[in-house]
N, C-alpha and C positions, 0 to 999 in steps of 0.2 A: 162737543169735542169727546162726551162719555162715550157716542154711540159710534165716533172712529176710533174711543180705546180700543173697543171692544173689538173690530176689525183688526188692528194692527196687532192685540194680542194673538187672533184665529189665526194671525198669519207668523207666528212666534215669535213678534217684535215685543218686548215688555216697555209698558207705557205710565206715564204718571203725569199731572197736571194738577192746576189750580184752580178751585172750586169760588166762583165767586160769590153762587146761590146755591149754599147746600141743601136746600129741598129737593132743587131740579136735578143734585148730584146726589140723592138719595133714590131719586125713581129711577135713573139712568142704571145706577149701581155699576159703577167702572171698576177695575182692577183696583184702581190706584190715586186716590185725588189728596190735595192739600186745600182744605175747604179755610178761607179768610175772608173777615171783616172788613173787605176795605171798599169805596166806593167803585162802581160799575166804570171799566174801562181804565182800572188803575190795578191788575194783579197783583203787582209789585209794590204796590203802597205809595207813599207820597215821591213825588220827584226829587229828585237830587239828591236822594238818603243812600249813596250805593253801598252802606256797610248793613243797613235796615234792607234793601232788596236783596244781597248778596244771602242774607240770612234768609230770607225767604225762599229763594232758588236752594239752600244745602238741604231744605227743612222740606221741599219739595221732591229731589233728587233722593233723599234719603230713603223717602217711602220704597224706591224700588227694592231694599233689602227683603220687602216680603214677595215671598215666592206665589203666594196665592191669595186674593181678596174675594171679596170688597172690601177693602181699606180707606175709610174715609179717614182723615187725622188733622184734627182744628189744629191752626196756628193760634200761639196764646195771645199773641201784642196785636194792638194798632198801631200803625204808623204813627213814627214821631209827632208831637205836636197834638194827637188826637185822643191822649188818655184822659181828658176833661171837657166836659160841654161847653165851661166856662170860657169866653175869650181872654187873652191876655195880650190885651194892649195893640193888638193888630187892629191898622183901621184901612178901609179902600181909600187909595189917594184919590177920590171921587167923590164928593157928598151928593147922594141924589134927595131929591124930593121926597117925601114919604109915600109908596106905591096905590097908586090910583085907587078910588074908591068903587068907581062907578066901570064897570068894565063892557056893558052893553053895547057901546056904540064902537065900530070897529076903524072910526078914523080918528077917535080919540086914542083908541089903542094904538094905534099905526104912529100917532104923533109923539105918547108917550115914551112907547120902545124906542123910536128913531132919535128923541132926545138923550133917553140912557147910550144909547149907542154912539153917539157923536158926542156927548161927553166922554166915552171912555176912548175912543178911536186914539188918540194921540197917546194917551198911554199903553194902548196894545202895538202899536206903532215902535214903542221903547222896547215892549219886550220880546219883540220879534228881533230887535237890533241887539238885545244885550243877551238873547240867548237863541237867534241864530234857527229858531225853529218855529213852526207855530202847526198848532192842529186843525184848525180850520182850514175850509176848504172840502170838507167830504163831500157837501152837497151839492158841487158845483154852481152854486148861489152865492148870488153878494147878499152884502146885509142887508140892504133894502129890500131886497127880491124875497129875503126870510119874513123879516119884520112885516112885510106886507101881506105875506100867506098866513103866519102866525095870528095875524091879527083879525084877518077874515074866518080862519077857521074858530078861533074861539067863539065869535059872534053869529055864524050860518054855519053851522057844519057839513049840514045835508044839502051845501050848494058847492061845495068844495069838491076837486075832481083831484089826482094825485100830480104834484107838481114836478114828479122827477119820472122822466119815462121811462117805462118799463118796469117801475114799481110801483108795489100798492101806496094808499093813502098813507097807511100808518107807515110803513116804513121810512116815504118821502119825508112826514112831517119829523120822524125821528133823528133822519140825518140832518136836516133843516135846525131842529131844536138841538141837537148836537154841536152843531156851527155856531146858534149862538151861546150857548153856554161856554164853548169853548174860549170865544171870544171874549166873554166879560172876564171868565178864570184867568187868563191869560194876560188880562189890562189889571186884574185888581193884583197879581204879583209879580206887577215888572221892574218894582226896584229888586235887584239882586241882592242887597244887604240886608232885606226885609226878612224876617222869620214868621212863616206864615205854614197854618195847620190847614190840611184837607178840610176839615170841620169848620175852620171859622170862616175860608172862603165861600162851603154851602150854605152856613148860618145866613152868612151877608146875600147870596144869589138869591134863596129860595127866603130869603125873612126879609129884606129890605129893597129890592126892587121889585118894580112892573113886571119885568121878565119874570123871576120867580111866581107871581100871583097868578099872572095870566098860564104859564103851565100846569100849576095847580089845578087850576079851570077846566083846562083843557082834558086833564087827566081822569076828573071828575067825570067831566062827561061820557069820554072814553070809554070807561068802566061799565058804564051802559046804553052802549054806541050799539046801533046796529050792524055797523062796518066792524065786520069781524079782524080786520088789519089795525084796526084803531083799538077794539078791545085787548088783543093779543098783544100789543107794543104797551097799553095801560099796566096791566097787568104787574109788568116787573120791569121794563124800559124805560118810563115816560120820568117817573121819578125815584131818585136813589132810598132804599128803605130807611133809611136814619133820616131823610125829609118828609117821611108818609103819614106822619103823626099831623103834617100841616093838610092833609088832604079829608074827604066825607071817608072813605073807605079804607083810609088807615093802610 
């Protein structure tokens, strides 16, 4: 986005944008940017928080008042419900067993992940019904195809080929992992009357599910992988910054 901003500015068009990773923006030095401490994929913060999202947009557009840059302005607040690391009474509608300890057997990982997905499926269906939308589907794969690939990648990464035609192994994995994360997250917030924060759901997904444990383990491997596409994804895109304390590399 920063690179595109330079091109547009060269044509005389003033630009501003939202930065989810401040250090990247500092290197690109775009003319204007609003740095936010939100989860990747949510540049305006929590969903269904129109007043908060409007504030973010106004702050971003307000930077256009600066005629020259680079200007990186920090948004001061976290999304509603994320002000504290403590959970405040929210509970996922499904109780899982503790994440499996032995993740060295691909078939066992596949079975454990499949069980989680099947337990969540009725709640995901309810979420789609309630909100009339779903982010699941960017990979073009079914949940079973995604679970099988992720289990195999975890145990035998050197044997895996790109799962999506025309994409690298890293990009293919990222799209499939994102699909599964969307599936879990949407299921977890299925009840429209339930007030949840991004952090509560993220702490549950990354700390209390086999999926979270598996994705952390894949990120740990990928940080030292010989496959450049996996390593590139691992640095910034596999595990959100506020959950990287669970990984070996932080």
